[in-house]
Chimera marker file (.cmm) of the C-alpha trace (Angstrom):
<marker_set name="trace">
<marker id="1" x="-0.159" y="0.006" z="0.046" r="1" g="1" b="0" radius="0.5"/>
<marker id="2" x="1.574" y="3.460" z="-0.946" r="1" g="1" b="0" radius="0.5"/>
<marker id="3" x="1.096" y="6.626" z="0.923" r="1" g="1" b="0" radius="0.5"/>
<marker id="4" x="1.219" y="10.317" z="-0.082" r="1" g="1" b="0" radius="0.5"/>
<marker id="5" x="4.331" y="12.385" z="0.841" r="1" g="1" b="0" radius="0.5"/>
<marker id="6" x="2.604" y="15.351" z="2.503" r="1" g="1" b="0" radius="0.5"/>
<marker id="7" x="5.521" y="17.633" z="2.079" r="1" g="1" b="0" radius="0.5"/>
<marker id="8" x="5.726" y="16.928" z="-2.027" r="1" g="1" b="0" radius="0.5"/>
<marker id="9" x="2.148" y="17.055" z="-2.257" r="1" g="1" b="0" radius="0.5"/>
<marker id="10" x="1.965" y="20.528" z="-0.286" r="1" g="1" b="0" radius="0.5"/>
<marker id="11" x="5.214" y="21.811" z="-2.567" r="1" g="1" b="0" radius="0.5"/>
<marker id="12" x="3.366" y="20.743" z="-5.769" r="1" g="1" b="0" radius="0.5"/>
<marker id="13" x="0.248" y="22.620" z="-4.855" r="1" g="1" b="0" radius="0.5"/>
<marker id="14" x="2.156" y="25.596" z="-3.648" r="1" g="1" b="0" radius="0.5"/>
<marker id="15" x="4.034" y="25.851" z="-7.043" r="1" g="1" b="0" radius="0.5"/>
<marker id="16" x="0.623" y="26.309" z="-8.797" r="1" g="1" b="0" radius="0.5"/>
<marker id="17" x="-0.438" y="29.259" z="-6.710" r="1" g="1" b="0" radius="0.5"/>
<marker id="18" x="1.209" y="31.857" z="-9.016" r="1" g="1" b="0" radius="0.5"/>
<marker id="19" x="-0.220" y="34.650" z="-11.780" r="1" g="1" b="0" radius="0.5"/>
<marker id="20" x="-3.410" y="35.163" z="-9.816" r="1" g="1" b="0" radius="0.5"/>
<marker id="21" x="-4.230" y="31.797" z="-8.811" r="1" g="1" b="0" radius="0.5"/>
<marker id="22" x="-4.685" y="31.872" z="-5.145" r="1" g="1" b="0" radius="0.5"/>
<marker id="23" x="-5.797" y="28.420" z="-3.823" r="1" g="1" b="0" radius="0.5"/>
<marker id="24" x="-5.417" y="24.695" z="-4.969" r="1" g="1" b="0" radius="0.5"/>
<marker id="25" x="-7.625" y="22.261" z="-3.210" r="1" g="1" b="0" radius="0.5"/>
<marker id="26" x="-7.477" y="18.501" z="-3.498" r="1" g="1" b="0" radius="0.5"/>
<marker id="27" x="-10.682" y="17.101" z="-1.993" r="1" g="1" b="0" radius="0.5"/>
<marker id="28" x="-12.171" y="13.652" z="-1.437" r="1" g="1" b="0" radius="0.5"/>
<marker id="29" x="-15.771" y="13.124" z="-3.092" r="1" g="1" b="0" radius="0.5"/>
<marker id="30" x="-17.570" y="14.330" z="-0.012" r="1" g="1" b="0" radius="0.5"/>
<marker id="31" x="-15.608" y="17.855" z="-0.031" r="1" g="1" b="0" radius="0.5"/>
<marker id="32" x="-13.067" y="16.992" z="2.722" r="1" g="1" b="0" radius="0.5"/>
<marker id="33" x="-9.621" y="18.450" z="2.098" r="1" g="1" b="0" radius="0.5"/>
<marker id="34" x="-6.986" y="15.963" z="1.338" r="1" g="1" b="0" radius="0.5"/>
<marker id="35" x="-4.376" y="18.768" z="0.808" r="1" g="1" b="0" radius="0.5"/>
<marker id="36" x="-4.773" y="22.394" z="-0.071" r="1" g="1" b="0" radius="0.5"/>
<marker id="37" x="-2.513" y="25.542" z="-0.757" r="1" g="1" b="0" radius="0.5"/>
<marker id="38" x="-4.171" y="28.950" z="-0.041" r="1" g="1" b="0" radius="0.5"/>
<marker id="39" x="-2.604" y="32.259" z="-0.416" r="1" g="1" b="0" radius="0.5"/>
<marker id="40" x="-3.304" y="35.325" z="1.969" r="1" g="1" b="0" radius="0.5"/>
<marker id="41" x="-6.511" y="35.241" z="3.743" r="1" g="1" b="0" radius="0.5"/>
<marker id="42" x="-8.577" y="33.962" z="1.065" r="1" g="1" b="0" radius="0.5"/>
<marker id="43" x="-11.332" y="31.288" z="1.839" r="1" g="1" b="0" radius="0.5"/>
<marker id="44" x="-12.596" y="29.257" z="-0.958" r="1" g="1" b="0" radius="0.5"/>
<marker id="45" x="-15.542" y="26.915" z="-0.321" r="1" g="1" b="0" radius="0.5"/>
<marker id="46" x="-14.369" y="23.376" z="-0.764" r="1" g="1" b="0" radius="0.5"/>
<marker id="47" x="-17.650" y="21.696" z="-0.087" r="1" g="1" b="0" radius="0.5"/>
<marker id="48" x="-19.470" y="23.712" z="-2.705" r="1" g="1" b="0" radius="0.5"/>
<marker id="49" x="-16.972" y="22.874" z="-5.430" r="1" g="1" b="0" radius="0.5"/>
<marker id="50" x="-16.967" y="19.140" z="-4.300" r="1" g="1" b="0" radius="0.5"/>
<marker id="51" x="-20.862" y="19.134" z="-4.196" r="1" g="1" b="0" radius="0.5"/>
<marker id="52" x="-21.249" y="20.566" z="-7.930" r="1" g="1" b="0" radius="0.5"/>
<marker id="53" x="-18.941" y="18.083" z="-9.181" r="1" g="1" b="0" radius="0.5"/>
<marker id="54" x="-20.705" y="15.212" z="-7.384" r="1" g="1" b="0" radius="0.5"/>
<marker id="55" x="-24.019" y="16.613" z="-8.757" r="1" g="1" b="0" radius="0.5"/>
<marker id="56" x="-22.864" y="16.789" z="-12.430" r="1" g="1" b="0" radius="0.5"/>
<marker id="57" x="-21.376" y="13.375" z="-12.155" r="1" g="1" b="0" radius="0.5"/>
<marker id="58" x="-24.631" y="11.983" z="-11.132" r="1" g="1" b="0" radius="0.5"/>
<marker id="59" x="-26.684" y="13.482" z="-13.731" r="1" g="1" b="0" radius="0.5"/>
<marker id="60" x="-24.875" y="11.592" z="-16.722" r="1" g="1" b="0" radius="0.5"/>
<marker id="61" x="-27.900" y="11.185" z="-18.990" r="1" g="1" b="0" radius="0.5"/>
<marker id="62" x="-28.230" y="14.829" z="-19.856" r="1" g="1" b="0" radius="0.5"/>
<marker id="63" x="-24.649" y="16.093" z="-19.545" r="1" g="1" b="0" radius="0.5"/>
<marker id="64" x="-22.642" y="12.932" z="-21.038" r="1" g="1" b="0" radius="0.5"/>
<marker id="65" x="-20.441" y="12.949" z="-17.908" r="1" g="1" b="0" radius="0.5"/>
<marker id="66" x="-17.786" y="10.838" z="-19.946" r="1" g="1" b="0" radius="0.5"/>
<marker id="67" x="-16.984" y="13.838" z="-21.621" r="1" g="1" b="0" radius="0.5"/>
<marker id="68" x="-17.093" y="16.357" z="-19.175" r="1" g="1" b="0" radius="0.5"/>
<marker id="69" x="-13.413" y="16.784" z="-17.931" r="1" g="1" b="0" radius="0.5"/>
<marker id="70" x="-13.588" y="19.808" z="-15.908" r="1" g="1" b="0" radius="0.5"/>
<marker id="71" x="-15.739" y="22.962" z="-15.750" r="1" g="1" b="0" radius="0.5"/>
<marker id="72" x="-14.987" y="26.686" z="-15.133" r="1" g="1" b="0" radius="0.5"/>
<marker id="73" x="-17.183" y="29.040" z="-13.068" r="1" g="1" b="0" radius="0.5"/>
<marker id="74" x="-16.707" y="32.606" z="-13.690" r="1" g="1" b="0" radius="0.5"/>
<marker id="75" x="-18.018" y="34.809" z="-10.653" r="1" g="1" b="0" radius="0.5"/>
<marker id="76" x="-17.929" y="38.277" z="-10.017" r="1" g="1" b="0" radius="0.5"/>
<marker id="77" x="-14.594" y="38.096" z="-8.003" r="1" g="1" b="0" radius="0.5"/>
<marker id="78" x="-13.026" y="35.315" z="-9.766" r="1" g="1" b="0" radius="0.5"/>
<marker id="79" x="-12.977" y="31.791" z="-11.422" r="1" g="1" b="0" radius="0.5"/>
<marker id="80" x="-12.998" y="28.474" z="-10.088" r="1" g="1" b="0" radius="0.5"/>
<marker id="81" x="-12.120" y="25.320" z="-12.148" r="1" g="1" b="0" radius="0.5"/>
<marker id="82" x="-13.264" y="22.061" z="-10.940" r="1" g="1" b="0" radius="0.5"/>
<marker id="83" x="-12.353" y="18.374" z="-12.177" r="1" g="1" b="0" radius="0.5"/>
<marker id="84" x="-11.566" y="15.191" z="-11.113" r="1" g="1" b="0" radius="0.5"/>
<marker id="85" x="-8.264" y="13.118" z="-10.556" r="1" g="1" b="0" radius="0.5"/>
<marker id="86" x="-9.313" y="9.469" z="-10.263" r="1" g="1" b="0" radius="0.5"/>
<marker id="87" x="-11.515" y="9.563" z="-7.092" r="1" g="1" b="0" radius="0.5"/>
<marker id="88" x="-10.409" y="13.009" z="-5.939" r="1" g="1" b="0" radius="0.5"/>
<marker id="89" x="-11.870" y="16.480" z="-6.819" r="1" g="1" b="0" radius="0.5"/>
<marker id="90" x="-9.313" y="19.211" z="-7.750" r="1" g="1" b="0" radius="0.5"/>
<marker id="91" x="-10.085" y="22.973" z="-7.628" r="1" g="1" b="0" radius="0.5"/>
<marker id="92" x="-8.070" y="25.907" z="-8.722" r="1" g="1" b="0" radius="0.5"/>
<marker id="93" x="-9.397" y="29.378" z="-7.462" r="1" g="1" b="0" radius="0.5"/>
<marker id="94" x="-8.382" y="32.532" z="-9.390" r="1" g="1" b="0" radius="0.5"/>
<marker id="95" x="-8.705" y="36.109" z="-9.623" r="1" g="1" b="0" radius="0.5"/>
<marker id="96" x="-11.206" y="37.516" z="-12.410" r="1" g="1" b="0" radius="0.5"/>
<marker id="97" x="-8.028" y="38.645" z="-14.279" r="1" g="1" b="0" radius="0.5"/>
<marker id="98" x="-6.579" y="35.183" z="-14.901" r="1" g="1" b="0" radius="0.5"/>
<marker id="99" x="-7.407" y="34.054" z="-18.573" r="1" g="1" b="0" radius="0.5"/>
<marker id="100" x="-9.382" y="30.993" z="-18.479" r="1" g="1" b="0" radius="0.5"/>
<marker id="101" x="-6.899" y="29.214" z="-20.873" r="1" g="1" b="0" radius="0.5"/>
<marker id="102" x="-4.125" y="29.789" z="-18.417" r="1" g="1" b="0" radius="0.5"/>
<marker id="103" x="-6.231" y="28.352" z="-15.617" r="1" g="1" b="0" radius="0.5"/>
<marker id="104" x="-7.079" y="25.573" z="-17.791" r="1" g="1" b="0" radius="0.5"/>
<marker id="105" x="-3.605" y="24.757" z="-18.675" r="1" g="1" b="0" radius="0.5"/>
<marker id="106" x="-2.473" y="24.808" z="-15.037" r="1" g="1" b="0" radius="0.5"/>
<marker id="107" x="-5.360" y="22.660" z="-14.036" r="1" g="1" b="0" radius="0.5"/>
<marker id="108" x="-4.237" y="19.975" z="-16.472" r="1" g="1" b="0" radius="0.5"/>
<marker id="109" x="-0.765" y="20.099" z="-15.783" r="1" g="1" b="0" radius="0.5"/>
<marker id="110" x="-1.412" y="19.577" z="-12.210" r="1" g="1" b="0" radius="0.5"/>
<marker id="111" x="-3.878" y="16.985" z="-12.878" r="1" g="1" b="0" radius="0.5"/>
<marker id="112" x="-1.627" y="14.879" z="-14.925" r="1" g="1" b="0" radius="0.5"/>
<marker id="113" x="1.157" y="15.268" z="-12.369" r="1" g="1" b="0" radius="0.5"/>
<marker id="114" x="-1.013" y="14.047" z="-9.419" r="1" g="1" b="0" radius="0.5"/>
<marker id="115" x="-2.506" y="11.249" z="-11.419" r="1" g="1" b="0" radius="0.5"/>
<marker id="116" x="0.263" y="8.836" z="-10.787" r="1" g="1" b="0" radius="0.5"/>
<marker id="117" x="0.849" y="9.126" z="-7.138" r="1" g="1" b="0" radius="0.5"/>
<marker id="118" x="-2.873" y="9.383" z="-6.490" r="1" g="1" b="0" radius="0.5"/>
<marker id="119" x="-3.475" y="5.942" z="-8.698" r="1" g="1" b="0" radius="0.5"/>
<marker id="120" x="-1.008" y="4.280" z="-6.453" r="1" g="1" b="0" radius="0.5"/>
<marker id="121" x="-3.299" y="5.213" z="-3.299" r="1" g="1" b="0" radius="0.5"/>
<marker id="122" x="-6.492" y="4.420" z="-5.051" r="1" g="1" b="0" radius="0.5"/>
<marker id="123" x="-5.215" y="0.996" z="-6.122" r="1" g="1" b="0" radius="0.5"/>
<link id1="1" id2="2" r="1" g="1" b="0" radius="0.2"/>
<link id1="2" id2="3" r="1" g="1" b="0" radius="0.2"/>
<link id1="3" id2="4" r="1" g="1" b="0" radius="0.2"/>
<link id1="4" id2="5" r="1" g="1" b="0" radius="0.2"/>
<link id1="5" id2="6" r="1" g="1" b="0" radius="0.2"/>
<link id1="6" id2="7" r="1" g="1" b="0" radius="0.2"/>
<link id1="7" id2="8" r="1" g="1" b="0" radius="0.2"/>
<link id1="8" id2="9" r="1" g="1" b="0" radius="0.2"/>
<link id1="9" id2="10" r="1" g="1" b="0" radius="0.2"/>
<link id1="10" id2="11" r="1" g="1" b="0" radius="0.2"/>
<link id1="11" id2="12" r="1" g="1" b="0" radius="0.2"/>
<link id1="12" id2="13" r="1" g="1" b="0" radius="0.2"/>
<link id1="13" id2="14" r="1" g="1" b="0" radius="0.2"/>
<link id1="14" id2="15" r="1" g="1" b="0" radius="0.2"/>
<link id1="15" id2="16" r="1" g="1" b="0" radius="0.2"/>
<link id1="16" id2="17" r="1" g="1" b="0" radius="0.2"/>
<link id1="17" id2="18" r="1" g="1" b="0" radius="0.2"/>
<link id1="18" id2="19" r="1" g="1" b="0" radius="0.2"/>
<link id1="19" id2="20" r="1" g="1" b="0" radius="0.2"/>
<link id1="20" id2="21" r="1" g="1" b="0" radius="0.2"/>
<link id1="21" id2="22" r="1" g="1" b="0" radius="0.2"/>
<link id1="22" id2="23" r="1" g="1" b="0" radius="0.2"/>
<link id1="23" id2="24" r="1" g="1" b="0" radius="0.2"/>
<link id1="24" id2="25" r="1" g="1" b="0" radius="0.2"/>
<link id1="25" id2="26" r="1" g="1" b="0" radius="0.2"/>
<link id1="26" id2="27" r="1" g="1" b="0" radius="0.2"/>
<link id1="27" id2="28" r="1" g="1" b="0" radius="0.2"/>
<link id1="28" id2="29" r="1" g="1" b="0" radius="0.2"/>
<link id1="29" id2="30" r="1" g="1" b="0" radius="0.2"/>
<link id1="30" id2="31" r="1" g="1" b="0" radius="0.2"/>
<link id1="31" id2="32" r="1" g="1" b="0" radius="0.2"/>
<link id1="32" id2="33" r="1" g="1" b="0" radius="0.2"/>
<link id1="33" id2="34" r="1" g="1" b="0" radius="0.2"/>
<link id1="34" id2="35" r="1" g="1" b="0" radius="0.2"/>
<link id1="35" id2="36" r="1" g="1" b="0" radius="0.2"/>
<link id1="36" id2="37" r="1" g="1" b="0" radius="0.2"/>
<link id1="37" id2="38" r="1" g="1" b="0" radius="0.2"/>
<link id1="38" id2="39" r="1" g="1" b="0" radius="0.2"/>
<link id1="39" id2="40" r="1" g="1" b="0" radius="0.2"/>
<link id1="40" id2="41" r="1" g="1" b="0" radius="0.2"/>
<link id1="41" id2="42" r="1" g="1" b="0" radius="0.2"/>
<link id1="42" id2="43" r="1" g="1" b="0" radius="0.2"/>
<link id1="43" id2="44" r="1" g="1" b="0" radius="0.2"/>
<link id1="44" id2="45" r="1" g="1" b="0" radius="0.2"/>
<link id1="45" id2="46" r="1" g="1" b="0" radius="0.2"/>
<link id1="46" id2="47" r="1" g="1" b="0" radius="0.2"/>
<link id1="47" id2="48" r="1" g="1" b="0" radius="0.2"/>
<link id1="48" id2="49" r="1" g="1" b="0" radius="0.2"/>
<link id1="49" id2="50" r="1" g="1" b="0" radius="0.2"/>
<link id1="50" id2="51" r="1" g="1" b="0" radius="0.2"/>
<link id1="51" id2="52" r="1" g="1" b="0" radius="0.2"/>
<link id1="52" id2="53" r="1" g="1" b="0" radius="0.2"/>
<link id1="53" id2="54" r="1" g="1" b="0" radius="0.2"/>
<link id1="54" id2="55" r="1" g="1" b="0" radius="0.2"/>
<link id1="55" id2="56" r="1" g="1" b="0" radius="0.2"/>
<link id1="56" id2="57" r="1" g="1" b="0" radius="0.2"/>
<link id1="57" id2="58" r="1" g="1" b="0" radius="0.2"/>
<link id1="58" id2="59" r="1" g="1" b="0" radius="0.2"/>
<link id1="59" id2="60" r="1" g="1" b="0" radius="0.2"/>
<link id1="60" id2="61" r="1" g="1" b="0" radius="0.2"/>
<link id1="61" id2="62" r="1" g="1" b="0" radius="0.2"/>
<link id1="62" id2="63" r="1" g="1" b="0" radius="0.2"/>
<link id1="63" id2="64" r="1" g="1" b="0" radius="0.2"/>
<link id1="64" id2="65" r="1" g="1" b="0" radius="0.2"/>
<link id1="65" id2="66" r="1" g="1" b="0" radius="0.2"/>
<link id1="66" id2="67" r="1" g="1" b="0" radius="0.2"/>
<link id1="67" id2="68" r="1" g="1" b="0" radius="0.2"/>
<link id1="68" id2="69" r="1" g="1" b="0" radius="0.2"/>
<link id1="69" id2="70" r="1" g="1" b="0" radius="0.2"/>
<link id1="70" id2="71" r="1" g="1" b="0" radius="0.2"/>
<link id1="71" id2="72" r="1" g="1" b="0" radius="0.2"/>
<link id1="72" id2="73" r="1" g="1" b="0" radius="0.2"/>
<link id1="73" id2="74" r="1" g="1" b="0" radius="0.2"/>
<link id1="74" id2="75" r="1" g="1" b="0" radius="0.2"/>
<link id1="75" id2="76" r="1" g="1" b="0" radius="0.2"/>
<link id1="76" id2="77" r="1" g="1" b="0" radius="0.2"/>
<link id1="77" id2="78" r="1" g="1" b="0" radius="0.2"/>
<link id1="78" id2="79" r="1" g="1" b="0" radius="0.2"/>
<link id1="79" id2="80" r="1" g="1" b="0" radius="0.2"/>
<link id1="80" id2="81" r="1" g="1" b="0" radius="0.2"/>
<link id1="81" id2="82" r="1" g="1" b="0" radius="0.2"/>
<link id1="82" id2="83" r="1" g="1" b="0" radius="0.2"/>
<link id1="83" id2="84" r="1" g="1" b="0" radius="0.2"/>
<link id1="84" id2="85" r="1" g="1" b="0" radius="0.2"/>
<link id1="85" id2="86" r="1" g="1" b="0" radius="0.2"/>
<link id1="86" id2="87" r="1" g="1" b="0" radius="0.2"/>
<link id1="87" id2="88" r="1" g="1" b="0" radius="0.2"/>
<link id1="88" id2="89" r="1" g="1" b="0" radius="0.2"/>
<link id1="89" id2="90" r="1" g="1" b="0" radius="0.2"/>
<link id1="90" id2="91" r="1" g="1" b="0" radius="0.2"/>
<link id1="91" id2="92" r="1" g="1" b="0" radius="0.2"/>
<link id1="92" id2="93" r="1" g="1" b="0" radius="0.2"/>
<link id1="93" id2="94" r="1" g="1" b="0" radius="0.2"/>
<link id1="94" id2="95" r="1" g="1" b="0" radius="0.2"/>
<link id1="95" id2="96" r="1" g="1" b="0" radius="0.2"/>
<link id1="96" id2="97" r="1" g="1" b="0" radius="0.2"/>
<link id1="97" id2="98" r="1" g="1" b="0" radius="0.2"/>
<link id1="98" id2="99" r="1" g="1" b="0" radius="0.2"/>
<link id1="99" id2="100" r="1" g="1" b="0" radius="0.2"/>
<link id1="100" id2="101" r="1" g="1" b="0" radius="0.2"/>
<link id1="101" id2="102" r="1" g="1" b="0" radius="0.2"/>
<link id1="102" id2="103" r="1" g="1" b="0" radius="0.2"/>
<link id1="103" id2="104" r="1" g="1" b="0" radius="0.2"/>
<link id1="104" id2="105" r="1" g="1" b="0" radius="0.2"/>
<link id1="105" id2="106" r="1" g="1" b="0" radius="0.2"/>
<link id1="106" id2="107" r="1" g="1" b="0" radius="0.2"/>
<link id1="107" id2="108" r="1" g="1" b="0" radius="0.2"/>
<link id1="108" id2="109" r="1" g="1" b="0" radius="0.2"/>
<link id1="109" id2="110" r="1" g="1" b="0" radius="0.2"/>
<link id1="110" id2="111" r="1" g="1" b="0" radius="0.2"/>
<link id1="111" id2="112" r="1" g="1" b="0" radius="0.2"/>
<link id1="112" id2="113" r="1" g="1" b="0" radius="0.2"/>
<link id1="113" id2="114" r="1" g="1" b="0" radius="0.2"/>
<link id1="114" id2="115" r="1" g="1" b="0" radius="0.2"/>
<link id1="115" id2="116" r="1" g="1" b="0" radius="0.2"/>
<link id1="116" id2="117" r="1" g="1" b="0" radius="0.2"/>
<link id1="117" id2="118" r="1" g="1" b="0" radius="0.2"/>
<link id1="118" id2="119" r="1" g="1" b="0" radius="0.2"/>
<link id1="119" id2="120" r="1" g="1" b="0" radius="0.2"/>
<link id1="120" id2="121" r="1" g="1" b="0" radius="0.2"/>
<link id1="121" id2="122" r="1" g="1" b="0" radius="0.2"/>
<link id1="122" id2="123" r="1" g="1" b="0" radius="0.2"/>
</marker_set>
């Protein structure tokens, strides 16, 4: 049985918090944080993001969940991208000035990087 290295995971999440991205959260399906990196005094809502992902993944008939990789929510005060990494939910929170393409690119790179270590735990 493999275990995550908390220091390495934290370092990886911290590296993403640049260029207007102020929070990265890795959650279980119920919304409990596995790991997080939050800058300053920001307080993103992990449970809302996990709940939204769970609702979308359960409504597969109308949304073709197999084709949904992630989604971006644009709010008045910023953007959130939510998607899955195996059985976990990955969320990146960004300021409104961050371009959606940059947010998506950082999300995909981080998800791909986490896939290997998380697959050893899920097995």
